[in-house]
N, C-alpha and C positions, 0 to 999 in steps of 0.2 A: 832281540828279534829285529831283524832288518826291516826298514820302512819301505813300503812298496814305492816303486818308482812313479813319479808324477808325470801325468800326461801333458805334454807341451802345450797343447791348444787350451787345456783347462788352466794352466798356469798363465797363459797369456791373458785370459779373461779376468782372472784375480787381479792381475796388475792393473788392467784398464779400470775396473771398478773403483780401485783405490785412487787412481788418478781423477776419477769423476767426483769423488767425494772431496778431494782437495780443491777442484775447481768450484764446487758448490759452496764451500766454505768462503772462497774469495769473491763471489756473484755480488753484484750491487743492482738493486732494481732501479730503473729508469722511470721518470714520471709517466712516460707513455705506456709503460708496462702495468701500470696500476688498473685493475678491472673495477669499474664502478657498478654497484648493484642498483639498477633503475627501478627495481619492483617498488620502491617507495621514493619519489622524487625528493630531492633535497631543496628545489626551487619553490619558494612559497609564492602563489598569485597574489596580484594587488586587490585589496579589499574592495568590491563593487560599491559599498557605501561611499567610498571616497570620490566616485565619478557620478554616481546617481543624481546628485542635484544639479549638476550642469546639463545632464541628459534631460531631466525634467524640464528645465528652463527652456531648453531649446525646443522640446515637443510643445510646450504650452505656447511659446511664441509663434510656431508654425500653425498651430490649430487656431489661434487667435487671429493670424494674419489671414488664413483661409475663410474664417467666419466673416472677417471684415469685407474681404473681397466679394463674398457671397451677399452680403448685406448691400454692399454697393451696386452689385449687379442687379439685385432684386429691385432697389430704388430706382436704378436707371431705366430698367424694363417698364417699371409701373409709370414712370414719367412718360416714356416713348409710347406706350399703349396703355392708357388708363383703364382700369377694370370698370365693368358696368355697361360696356358698350357706348357707341357714339349717339349723339343726339339727333334731332331733326335739323336739316341743313338751314343755315342762317347766312344772311348776306354780309360780306366783309368787303371792305374798300381798300384798295392799295392806291395811295395818292402818289402824285409827282414828287420826286425827291425822296421817296421812301427807301430805306435800306432794310436788310435783313435784321439788323438790330431793332430799328423802330417798329418794324412789322412784328417782330417776336415778342416785343414788350406790350403792343396792343393786342396781340393774340392771347396773352396771358391775362391781361387786365379784362378782356371781354369774355373770358371763360372758354376760350377755344382750346388752350393748352394749360398744363399746370405748371410749366417751368420754361421761361424765356430762355435762360441759360442752356438748358439741355437742348433746347430746339436749335439754338445756334450752333451748338457743338454737333448735332446730329446732321444739320444742314451742311456744315463744313466737311464732315467725315463723307457726305454723300455727293460732294462735288459742287455745292453751292446752288443758288437760285438767281436767275435773271429776271427780276421783278418787272412787270408791265403794269402801268396804272389801270385801273379799272375795277369792275365789281366781280366778286366771287362768290360762290356758294359753298360754305364750309360746314361740315358736321362737327359741332363741339365735341371735345374730347375723343375725337378720333385718333387713330394711329398717326404719329408724326409723319410717317412716309406717305400716307394718303393726303394729309394737309400739304405737304411739300409738292405732291404731284400736281394738286389742284393749282397751288400758287405758281407752278412751272409752266402752266398752260395759259397762253395769253387769252384775255377775255374774248378777243374776236374769234378765237378758234373754238369757243365753248358754246353750246347751244341748249336751250331748253324748249322742248316742244309744248306748245300751248294751244288747245283747241276751244274756239268759240262757237258754240252751236248756233244754228240757225234761229232767228227769233230772239237772240239775246238784246237787251237794251244796252245803253252805253254804261250805266252803273253796274250791270250784270258782267260786262266786259271787264270794267276796272277791277271788280272784286276778283274775278277769274284769274286776270293777269298778276294781281299781287299774290294769289295763293299759290300759283305755280312757279312763278320766277323768285319770289321771297324778296329779292332786292328791289323790285319796282314797286311803286306805291300807287294805291288807288286814287288817292286825292290828286296826286300829280297827273294821273290819267285823266281824271275829270277835268282838271284845269286845262290839259292839253286839247281836249275836244271842244273847248270854248275859246281856244286861242285863235284869232283871226289869221295869225300867220300860218296855220295850217289849213289850207283851202281844198275845196273840191270844186271840180267843173259843174257838178249837179246842184250845188248849194246856191240858192237865189240871193240876189243882193238884199241885204237887211236881216237875213237870217244868221243867227250866230251859232246855233247847235249844228253839230255833226250827227245827230241821231239819225239812223237809217242810211248813213253814208259811208260806214265801215263795213267791209265785206266780212261775213262770219266764215272762217275757215281754220285750218290748223296751220300755225305759224311757227318757225323755228327762230326763237328770239336769242340773239347773241348776247354774250356777257358784256358788251360794251354799248348795247342800245339803251337809250333813254326812253321815257314814256312818249315824248313827242314824236320820236322816230317810228315808234311802234305804230301810233296813230296815223302817222303819214303813210306808212306801208299799207295800212288797212284801207285808208282812203284810195291809195293808188290802185289797189286791187279791185276795189268796187267799180272805179272808172274802166278798168280793163274789162271785166266782166259785163259791165254795161255796155260797152262797145260791141262786145261780142254777141250780146242778146238782141241788140238793136235799141237799146234805151235811148239812144240819141236821136232816134226817128220816132219817138213816142207820140209826138204831136201829130204826126201823119197816121200812126197806126191805131191810137185809141183816143186822140183828141186832147190829151192832157201833156203837160210839160213832163221832162225827165223826173223833176223833183216830186210833182204831185203824183206821178206813176209810181215812184218809189214809197209814198205815202200808202197808196193803195196796195202795193207789194207787201208792206209791213203788216197791214190788216190781214191779208191772205195767209201770211206766215204765222200770225198768232192764232188763226181761227181754223185753218185746214189742219187736218190730222192725217189724212191719206192723199197720195198723189192724184188719185181720181177726182177729188173734190176741188182742187185748187182752181182750175179753169172755171168750175161752175160758180164757186164763191165770186171770183172776179166778175163773172156776168151778173150776179145779184147786185153787187156794188155798182157796177155801171148803170144797170137798169134803174136803180133806186135814185141815183144821182140825176140821171136822164129825166126821171119823172118828178124830181124835187121832194121825194120822200126822205125822211130821216134814215140814216144807215142803220141805227139800233144795233151796233155791233158790240158785244160784250167786252171784248178785249180792249177797246178804247177806254172804257170806264176804269178799268184797273191800272192803266198806265198813269193817270193822274192821281189815283187814290193812295192813301197810305198802305204800307205793306201789312198784309193780313186782313184787309178789309173785306167784308162779305159783299156779295152781289147787291144787296139791298142798299147797304152803306154807301157803295161806290156810285150807284145809280142816283142817289140823292145829292151827290156833290155837284155844285154848279161850277163846271169848269169847261173850257173850250174843247176838251176831250170827251165830254158827254154827249155822244151821238144819239142819245135818247132825248136830249133837250135841244140840240142845235142841228141844223141841216148842214149838209156839205162835208167836206174833209176835215180831218184834224189839222192843227197848224203845222205839225212835224209829223214824220213817221213815228209809229209807236214801237218800233223795233228795227233791227237791221236784218232785212231779208236776204234769203239765199238765192241762189241761181234759179231754182224751180219756181219759186213764188214770183221772181221778176219776169220770167218767161210767161207764167200765167197772167200776170198784169198786162203784158204786151199782147197776149193772144188768148183772151177769154173765150170760153166755151160759146157755142151758137145757143140761142134759145131753143126750147123744145119745139118739135114740129107740131103742127095742128093735131096730128092723129096720136100724139102722146096721150096717155091716160090722165096726166094732170091737166091736160088742156081741154078736157071734156067739159063742155058747157061754158068755156071761156071765150070771150069775144077776141077777135084778132086784134092785134098780135098776142100771142101767148108768151109770157115771159116768166123767167125765173125771178122770184121777188122775195122768197123766204127759204130758210133752212134751219134745221135743228138736228142735234145729235141723235142718232138711229141705233147705234150698236156699240159694244164695248170696244171694237176695233178702231173707232173714231170716225166712222163713216157718217154722213149726214143725209137726211131726207130733205128734198127740196120741193117747193110748192109754188104754184102760180097764183093762188087765192089765199085770203086770210082764213078762211074756213078750212082749206085743206092744212094749212099750217098748224092751226088750232088743233086739229085731229092728229097731226104728226107730233105735236107737243104732248098730248095726252098719252099717246102710245110710249113715247120716250120716257115719260114720268112713269107709267105703269111698269117699264122695263127696269125701272131703278136707276135710269141715266141722269135724271134731273131731280133737284130737290123738291 
C-alpha cells in the first residue's frame, strides 16, 4: 500500500523541531542566566548581641553626661538665686581700691552670697561692674542680678526716704535714722549733734547741744552721706524755716531770743495735740513767765526722766527740766519743733476778752493760765483761775482722760 504524500509545510515543521533539539543539547547556561530564589534569603544578618554592648556604653555615657549637666545647672541656679528668699537689707561698704574679686570675697564671707567664684563669673558674663566707693544696702541671699544692680548704682544716686516727726528728740531722730538707712549709726549721729564743728546760728555761745535746732521733716538721705552731713542738713533747714517764720525777729515779736523762743516752741510741740490749741498754749507759757509762775509743763518732766517713768516718778526727779520745781524755761528745748509750733511761739493767741465766760468774776486783765486735756481728740480746756482749772481736771478725770 502506497504511503500518503507528506504535506510540505508539515515536513518543514518537523525538520525545524529536530534542529531545536540539537541546539538545546549544545546550550550552555551563563552565570547571569541563573535565577535565584529570594523567598528564603541566603544572606545571614549580623548578630545584634555583637553590637549591643557598644550601644549600651554610648547610651549610658550620654545619659550620665546629661545628668551631670543638669546637676551643674541646678547648682549654678541655686548659687545665683538661693532658695528661701532674700533677707532684710544690710549695709555693705565698697572701699577705695576694691575690685570685683575683693568685693565678691567679702560678700561671701559676710553672708550676702554663697559663692564668690560664681558671682565673679556671673558679673563677667553680664558685662562687669564699675565699683564706686561708698555705702550700699544689700539684701542677703538675694538674686545675684539684684546685688549686681545695687553695686552698679553709685551711692550718690541712691536715696533712702527718712521722716522725722515733729516733736522728736535728738535720740529719737538718731534711732529713726539708723532704722531706716541701716548703714548709718545712732551713736555716731548722737556724737555729731554734740560736735562743735556742726554749728547753728540759733545756738547761743556755751551751748553744746543741738536739741531743738534740727528741723523735723522728710529727708532723702543719699548713699554717700555721713551722720554729720545729715545733721548739718537738718540744721540748715531749721535756719531756713526760722527765717521764713520770722524767728530772727523773735526779740521784737515776743521779747525772747531765737533760741529761747525755740525752747518755748518745743514745749508747745510736745503739749499741743490739735492745731487750734498751739497758740493758746503759747499764750499760757508767756503769761506764766511774765507773772513769775512755774510753768508746770508735764512734757518737760519726761525729757529728763528715764524711759518708761510714770508721771509721779518723773515729777520727783530734781533736774533743771522739772518745771514743777523750778521757774523759768528749761536749759534747752525738749524736742525739735515743727513749723506750726514755731509760728505759734512767735504769734501766741490773744488773752480772752473780758466778756468771755472764763473771765467772769476775774479782775482785769483776764489771762489764760491753765489748760488740761478735755476730749479724746486731744483738745484742751483753758482756764483763767485755779478753781476753773480744778473743775476742768475733775471733768477730764471723769471722762477717763486722766489717771
